[in-house]
PDB file of N, CA, C and O in Angstrom:
ATOM      1  N   ALA A   1      85.579 137.684 116.193  1.00  0.00           N
ATOM      2  CA  ALA A   1      85.473 137.145 116.970  1.00  0.00           C
ATOM      3  C   ALA A   1      84.987 135.666 116.604  1.00  0.00           C
ATOM      4  O   ALA A   1      85.615 135.194 115.656  1.00  0.00           O
ATOM      5  N   LEU A   2      83.748 134.612 117.290  1.00  0.00           N
ATOM      6  CA  LEU A   2      83.993 133.237 116.990  1.00  0.00           C
ATOM      7  C   LEU A   2      83.513 133.190 115.974  1.00  0.00           C
ATOM      8  O   LEU A   2      83.410 131.975 115.804  1.00  0.00           O
ATOM      9  N   SER A   3      82.969 133.840 114.791  1.00  0.00           N
ATOM     10  CA  SER A   3      82.523 133.528 113.284  1.00  0.00           C
ATOM     11  C   SER A   3      83.994 133.668 112.809  1.00  0.00           C
ATOM     12  O   SER A   3      84.390 132.844 111.984  1.00  0.00           O
ATOM     13  N   ASP A   4      84.652 134.415 113.150  1.00  0.00           N
ATOM     14  CA  ASP A   4      85.828 134.866 112.321  1.00  0.00           C
ATOM     15  C   ASP A   4      86.867 133.395 112.966  1.00  0.00           C
ATOM     16  O   ASP A   4      87.883 133.180 112.304  1.00  0.00           O
ATOM     17  N   LYS A   5      86.674 132.683 113.889  1.00  0.00           N
ATOM     18  CA  LYS A   5      87.391 131.537 113.909  1.00  0.00           C
ATOM     19  C   LYS A   5      86.788 130.720 113.028  1.00  0.00           C
ATOM     20  O   LYS A   5      87.362 130.629 111.944  1.00  0.00           O
ATOM     21  N   ILE A   6      85.872 130.143 113.160  1.00  0.00           N
ATOM     22  CA  ILE A   6      84.990 129.464 112.241  1.00  0.00           C
ATOM     23  C   ILE A   6      85.606 129.421 111.068  1.00  0.00           C
ATOM     24  O   ILE A   6      86.314 128.515 110.628  1.00  0.00           O
ATOM     25  N   ILE A   7      85.294 130.502 110.539  1.00  0.00           N
ATOM     26  CA  ILE A   7      85.665 131.152 108.992  1.00  0.00           C
ATOM     27  C   ILE A   7      87.211 130.394 108.866  1.00  0.00           C
ATOM     28  O   ILE A   7      87.417 129.637 107.918  1.00  0.00           O
ATOM     29  N   ASN A   8      88.131 130.619 109.752  1.00  0.00           N
ATOM     30  CA  ASN A   8      88.978 130.454 109.521  1.00  0.00           C
ATOM     31  C   ASN A   8      89.965 128.892 109.924  1.00  0.00           C
ATOM     32  O   ASN A   8      91.100 128.553 109.588  1.00  0.00           O
ATOM     33  N   LEU A   9      89.036 128.297 110.676  1.00  0.00           N
ATOM     34  CA  LEU A   9      89.411 126.943 110.814  1.00  0.00           C
ATOM     35  C   LEU A   9      88.737 125.966 109.368  1.00  0.00           C
ATOM     36  O   LEU A   9      89.239 124.972 108.845  1.00  0.00           O
ATOM     37  N   ASN A  10      87.319 126.758 108.974  1.00  0.00           N
ATOM     38  CA  ASN A  10      86.927 126.052 107.750  1.00  0.00           C
ATOM     39  C   ASN A  10      87.728 126.291 106.667  1.00  0.00           C
ATOM     40  O   ASN A  10      87.666 125.562 105.677  1.00  0.00           O
ATOM     41  N   THR A  11      88.724 127.538 106.756  1.00  0.00           N
ATOM     42  CA  THR A  11      89.381 127.778 105.716  1.00  0.00           C
ATOM     43  C   THR A  11      90.795 126.992 105.563  1.00  0.00           C
ATOM     44  O   THR A  11      91.418 126.847 104.511  1.00  0.00           O
ATOM     45  N   ALA A  12      91.121 126.568 106.718  1.00  0.00           N
ATOM     46  CA  ALA A  12      92.135 125.587 107.102  1.00  0.00           C
ATOM     47  C   ALA A  12      91.780 124.411 106.514  1.00  0.00           C
ATOM     48  O   ALA A  12      92.481 123.935 105.621  1.00  0.00           O
ATOM     49  N   ALA A  13      90.831 123.905 106.877  1.00  0.00           N
ATOM     50  CA  ALA A  13      90.401 122.679 106.817  1.00  0.00           C
ATOM     51  C   ALA A  13      90.172 122.372 105.075  1.00  0.00           C
ATOM     52  O   ALA A  13      90.526 121.331 104.521  1.00  0.00           O
ATOM     53  N   VAL A  14      89.503 123.536 104.398  1.00  0.00           N
ATOM     54  CA  VAL A  14      89.700 123.291 102.708  1.00  0.00           C
ATOM     55  C   VAL A  14      90.507 122.897 102.406  1.00  0.00           C
ATOM     56  O   VAL A  14      90.656 121.842 101.789  1.00  0.00           O
ATOM     57  N   MET A  15      91.780 124.138 102.994  1.00  0.00           N
ATOM     58  CA  MET A  15      93.149 123.814 102.414  1.00  0.00           C
ATOM     59  C   MET A  15      93.800 122.573 102.644  1.00  0.00           C
ATOM     60  O   MET A  15      94.565 122.170 101.768  1.00  0.00           O
ATOM     61  N   PHE A  16      93.597 121.765 103.873  1.00  0.00           N
ATOM     62  CA  PHE A  16      93.993 120.746 104.210  1.00  0.00           C
ATOM     63  C   PHE A  16      93.265 119.666 103.508  1.00  0.00           C
ATOM     64  O   PHE A  16      93.978 118.864 102.905  1.00  0.00           O
ATOM     65  N   MET A  17      92.358 119.541 103.481  1.00  0.00           N
ATOM     66  CA  MET A  17      91.454 118.711 102.015  1.00  0.00           C
ATOM     67  C   MET A  17      91.962 118.630 101.161  1.00  0.00           C
ATOM     68  O   MET A  17      92.574 117.619 100.814  1.00  0.00           O
ATOM     69  N   GLY A  18      91.868 119.817 100.445  1.00  0.00           N
ATOM     70  CA  GLY A  18      92.704 120.110  99.264  1.00  0.00           C
ATOM     71  C   GLY A  18      93.908 119.617  98.458  1.00  0.00           C
ATOM     72  O   GLY A  18      94.025 119.309  97.272  1.00  0.00           O
ATOM     73  N   THR A  19      95.003 119.648  99.772  1.00  0.00           N
ATOM     74  CA  THR A  19      96.321 119.529  99.842  1.00  0.00           C
ATOM     75  C   THR A  19      96.286 117.770  99.810  1.00  0.00           C
ATOM     76  O   THR A  19      96.887 117.134  98.945  1.00  0.00           O
ATOM     77  N   ALA A  20      95.545 117.181 100.814  1.00  0.00           N
ATOM     78  CA  ALA A  20      95.301 115.452 101.047  1.00  0.00           C
ATOM     79  C   ALA A  20      94.792 115.139  99.868  1.00  0.00           C
ATOM     80  O   ALA A  20      95.112 113.972  99.642  1.00  0.00           O
ATOM     81  N   ALA A  21      94.149 115.584  98.975  1.00  0.00           N
ATOM     82  CA  ALA A  21      93.469 115.090  97.706  1.00  0.00           C
ATOM     83  C   ALA A  21      94.482 115.302  96.688  1.00  0.00           C
ATOM     84  O   ALA A  21      94.571 114.416  95.838  1.00  0.00           O
ATOM     85  N   LEU A  22      95.408 116.484  96.587  1.00  0.00           N
ATOM     86  CA  LEU A  22      96.107 116.918  95.600  1.00  0.00           C
ATOM     87  C   LEU A  22      97.233 115.450  95.914  1.00  0.00           C
ATOM     88  O   LEU A  22      97.432 114.680  94.974  1.00  0.00           O
ATOM     89  N   ALA A  23      97.878 115.195  97.233  1.00  0.00           N
ATOM     90  CA  ALA A  23      98.840 114.498  97.313  1.00  0.00           C
ATOM     91  C   ALA A  23      98.406 112.795  97.041  1.00  0.00           C
ATOM     92  O   ALA A  23      99.227 111.909  96.801  1.00  0.00           O
ATOM     93  N   GLY A  24      97.087 112.631  97.135  1.00  0.00           N
ATOM     94  CA  GLY A  24      96.521 111.411  96.906  1.00  0.00           C
ATOM     95  C   GLY A  24      96.442 111.117  95.385  1.00  0.00           C
ATOM     96  O   GLY A  24      96.658 109.966  95.004  1.00  0.00           O
ATOM     97  N   CYS A  25      96.172 112.009  94.575  1.00  0.00           N
ATOM     98  CA  CYS A  25      96.228 111.993  93.553  1.00  0.00           C
ATOM     99  C   CYS A  25      97.762 111.724  92.817  1.00  0.00           C
ATOM    100  O   CYS A  25      97.838 111.024  91.807  1.00  0.00           O
ATOM    101  N   ILE A  26      98.609 112.169  93.252  1.00  0.00           N
ATOM    102  CA  ILE A  26     100.207 112.241  92.804  1.00  0.00           C
ATOM    103  C   ILE A  26     100.378 110.603  93.121  1.00  0.00           C
ATOM    104  O   ILE A  26     100.533 109.769  92.229  1.00  0.00           O
ATOM    105  N   PHE A  27     100.325 110.309  94.472  1.00  0.00           N
ATOM    106  CA  PHE A  27     100.606 109.129  94.936  1.00  0.00           C
ATOM    107  C   PHE A  27     100.125 107.726  93.792  1.00  0.00           C
ATOM    108  O   PHE A  27     100.872 106.895  93.275  1.00  0.00           O
ATOM    109  N   ASN A  28      98.654 107.865  93.670  1.00  0.00           N
ATOM    110  CA  ASN A  28      97.926 107.525  92.762  1.00  0.00           C
ATOM    111  C   ASN A  28      98.391 107.259  91.439  1.00  0.00           C
ATOM    112  O   ASN A  28      98.235 106.237  90.771  1.00  0.00           O
ATOM    113  N   GLU A  29      99.012 108.370  91.141  1.00  0.00           N
ATOM    114  CA  GLU A  29      99.387 108.645  89.669  1.00  0.00           C
ATOM    115  C   GLU A  29     100.894 107.734  89.689  1.00  0.00           C
ATOM    116  O   GLU A  29     101.213 106.889  88.852  1.00  0.00           O
ATOM    117  N   ALA A  30     101.446 108.028  90.506  1.00  0.00           N
ATOM    118  CA  ALA A  30     103.014 107.098  90.904  1.00  0.00           C
ATOM    119  C   ALA A  30     102.773 105.739  90.716  1.00  0.00           C
ATOM    120  O   ALA A  30     103.269 105.000  89.865  1.00  0.00           O
ATOM    121  N   PHE A  31     101.752 105.410  91.818  1.00  0.00           N
ATOM    122  CA  PHE A  31     101.774 103.920  91.624  1.00  0.00           C
ATOM    123  C   PHE A  31     101.040 103.471  90.692  1.00  0.00           C
ATOM    124  O   PHE A  31     100.960 102.243  90.644  1.00  0.00           O
ATOM    125  N   MET A  32     100.460 104.074  89.910  1.00  0.00           N
ATOM    126  CA  MET A  32      99.685 103.594  88.651  1.00  0.00           C
ATOM    127  C   MET A  32     100.943 103.325  87.779  1.00  0.00           C
ATOM    128  O   MET A  32     101.171 102.185  87.376  1.00  0.00           O
ATOM    129  N   THR A  33     101.870 104.512  87.448  1.00  0.00           N
ATOM    130  CA  THR A  33     102.999 104.211  86.610  1.00  0.00           C
ATOM    131  C   THR A  33     103.767 103.005  86.792  1.00  0.00           C
ATOM    132  O   THR A  33     104.351 102.453  85.859  1.00  0.00           O
ATOM    133  N   TRP A  34     103.774 102.630  87.867  1.00  0.00           N
ATOM    134  CA  TRP A  34     104.860 101.569  88.165  1.00  0.00           C
ATOM    135  C   TRP A  34     104.605 100.283  87.454  1.00  0.00           C
ATOM    136  O   TRP A  34     105.382  99.338  87.590  1.00  0.00           O
TER     137      TRP A  34
END
């Protein structure tokens, strides 16, 4: 139902944020090394 949709959106948002944060860390490391 609606609660399931909210949970799915929440999970997707958390995964997206995690991926974005991970990518940011990788880019940061790459630029710091250069």
